[in-house]
N, C-alpha and C positions, 0 to 999 in steps of 0.2 A: 448403511449408516454413514453420515458425514462426520469426518474427524474434525475436531475443533482446530481452528486455524489460529495459531499464536504468532503474532508479529512483534518483532522487536521495534524499538523506537527508530532505529536506523532504517529498517524495512518500511515502516510507515512513512518516514520522511521521503524515502526514494519513491514510494508509490504516489504520495501526494504530489511530489514534484513532477512525476510523469503525468499525472492527471491534469495538473495545472498547465503543463506544456501542451498537452493534447487539447484541452478545453480552453480555448482562448476567447 
């Protein structure tokens, strides 16, 4: 069973920033 992943706003921002940096 997959556990629900709860991301805080800060974690989401960091992930989005990382994705934007990788996907140019």
